[in-house]
Each structure stands twice: as structure tokens, then as C-alpha cells.
C-alpha positions as CSV (number, residue, x, y, z in Angstrom):
1,M,111.7,97.8,115.5
2,S,112.9,99.1,118.9
3,S,116.8,100.5,117.4
4,T,113.9,102.9,115.5
5,H,112.3,103.5,119.1
6,D,115.4,104.0,120.7
7,K,116.7,106.6,118.2
8,D,114.1,108.4,118.2
9,N,114.1,109.0,122.0
10,E,117.6,109.2,121.6
11,F,116.4,112.0,119.7
12,A,113.8,113.2,121.7
13,W,116.3,113.9,124.7
14,Q,118.4,115.3,122.5
15,V,116.6,118.1,121.2
16,R,115.3,118.3,125.1
17,R,118.3,118.9,126.3
18,A,118.8,122.0,123.8
19,L,115.4,123.9,124.9
20,D,116.6,123.8,128.1
21,E,119.9,125.1,128.0
22,S,117.9,127.6,125.2
23,A,116.2,128.6,128.2
24,A,118.5,129.2,130.2
25,R,120.1,132.0,127.9
26,I,117.0,134.3,127.6
27,P,117.6,137.4,128.8
28,P,115.3,138.4,131.8
29,A,113.1,140.7,130.2
30,T,112.7,139.0,127.1
31,A,111.6,135.8,129.9
32,D,108.4,138.5,132.2
33,R,107.4,139.0,128.0
34,L,107.0,135.8,127.1
35,A,105.5,135.0,130.9
36,A,102.5,137.7,129.9
37,A,102.3,136.8,126.8
38,R,101.2,133.2,128.1
39,R,98.6,134.4,130.7
40,A,97.2,136.8,127.9
41,A,96.6,134.4,126.2
42,L,95.7,131.6,128.4
43,A,93.3,134.8,129.8
44,R,91.5,134.5,125.7
45,K,90.9,130.4,125.4
46,K,87.9,130.0,125.1
47,P,86.5,127.2,127.7
48,E,86.5,124.0,127.5
49,A,83.4,122.3,126.8
50,V,82.3,119.7,129.5
51,R,81.5,116.7,128.6
52,A,78.4,114.7,130.2
53,P,79.2,110.7,130.3
54,A,76.1,109.5,127.1
55,F,74.0,106.2,128.2
56,V,72.9,104.0,125.5
57,P,70.6,100.6,127.2
58,V,71.2,98.8,125.6
59,L,69.0,94.9,124.3
60,V,70.6,91.7,125.7
61,S,68.8,88.1,126.0
62,G,69.5,86.1,128.6
63,P,70.0,82.3,127.2
64,A,68.0,79.9,125.6
65,G,64.7,79.6,127.9
66,L,64.6,82.2,130.2
67,P,62.4,85.2,130.6
68,T,64.5,88.5,128.2
69,A,62.6,90.5,131.0
70,P,61.3,90.8,135.2
71,G,57.6,89.8,134.4
72,D,57.6,87.9,130.6
73,A,56.5,84.2,131.7
74,Q,58.0,82.6,128.4
75,P,60.1,83.9,125.5
76,R,58.8,86.4,122.6
77,R,58.2,84.7,119.0
78,G,58.3,87.0,116.0
79,S,54.1,86.3,114.2
80,K,53.9,84.9,111.1
81,L,53.0,89.1,110.1
82,R,56.7,89.8,112.1
83,R,58.7,87.5,109.9
84,F,56.7,88.7,106.7
85,A,57.2,93.0,107.3
86,L,61.0,91.3,107.3
87,A,60.7,89.4,104.2
88,W,59.1,91.7,101.8
89,P,61.5,93.8,101.2
90,I,64.1,91.1,100.4
91,A,61.1,90.0,98.2
92,A,61.3,93.2,96.4
93,L,64.0,93.6,95.6
94,V,65.2,90.2,93.1
95,V,61.5,91.5,92.3
96,G,63.6,93.7,90.6
97,L,66.4,92.9,89.9
98,V,64.4,89.8,87.3
99,A,62.3,92.7,86.2
100,I,65.4,95.0,84.9
101,A,67.7,91.9,84.3
102,Y,64.3,91.7,81.8
103,W,63.7,95.4,79.5
104,E,67.5,95.3,79.6
105,D,67.6,92.2,77.2
106,Q,65.0,93.2,75.3
107,Q,65.6,97.0,75.0
108,R,69.3,94.6,73.9
109,T,66.9,91.4,71.6
110,A,65.5,95.1,69.6
111,E,68.5,97.1,68.7
112,L,69.8,93.8,66.8
113,A,66.9,93.5,65.3
114,D,67.0,97.1,64.1
115,I,70.8,96.4,62.4
116,D,69.8,93.8,61.0
117,A,67.1,94.6,59.3
118,A,69.4,97.9,57.8
119,M,71.7,95.4,56.8
120,L,69.4,93.7,54.9
121,S,67.9,96.1,53.4
122,D,70.3,97.9,52.0
123,D,72.1,96.3,48.7
124,L,75.5,95.5,49.1
125,P,76.1,92.2,50.3
126,L,76.9,90.5,53.4
127,S,80.6,89.5,52.6
128,A,80.8,93.2,51.8
129,Y,80.6,94.3,56.0
130,L,83.3,91.4,55.9
131,D,86.4,93.2,54.6
132,H,88.9,94.9,56.3
133,G,89.1,96.9,53.3
134,F,86.4,98.2,52.2
135,N,85.2,99.2,56.1
136,A,88.3,101.6,55.5
137,Y,87.4,102.9,52.3
138,L,83.6,103.1,53.9
139,S,85.8,105.8,56.0
140,R,87.1,107.8,53.6
141,A,84.7,108.0,51.7
142,R,82.3,110.1,54.6
């Protein structure tokens, strides 16, 4: 990998040398026009937005047993209501997934029952549905 890096650096030096030699051969009138164009472009350049550093407060918990903020005598513990508020979305998700699985199972059972009822009420024997040649006959007959 270092040989690739060395080749890249060597190529960059060759390009730089070629550009420097070409720049030395530019006529003075062309160099003056290029300098004037550069100055005009810099004058039209929009000022860059000044970015101020943003300070974000970070909450850091202290070591076990030590207060986390001035004036705290004991570390704070969550109440039962707070724990419930954190756990109820997970419980609701589990109940919802179970309900969806049950509903899909009922739908699938109903579809299979409809298919079974249609096959049993038909005049053909069940063995006709197992015959591959009969399936081909049915597809040509339609």
C-alpha cells in the first residue's frame, strides 16, 4: 500500500512541476487578465457563515452512592408509576402482536374452511383433484 502512496505522490509532484512550467510560459497580458478575473471572483464571493460552537449540556451520573447534583442527599430512584410508564409501551406492543397473530390464524382457518366446503360440495371425487392430467384438462376447458 505504501508503494501506491509513493506512486501517487510522485505523480502529484510531476503534475505540479508541469503546471509550474506552463504557468511560467504564460504571456504577461494573459497573466494580468487571469489576475483581474481572480480578484473579481473573490470580490463577488459570498462571505462564509460564521459558526459559533454549540454547547450541549450533558447529564453525567456520579459514582454509586454519591449525589449527582448539588443539594441531593441521596441518589434518586424511579417511582413505581415511572417504571410503569416505561414498561407499558412494550406490553402494548406484545399484546398487539399476539392479537395480530391470532387474527391472521383465524383468517387462514376461515379461508381453508371455505376451500374445503367448495371441494366437498362439488360433484367430482377428491381423487380427481389429485390427478395431474385432470388439472391440465380443467385449464384447457376454461
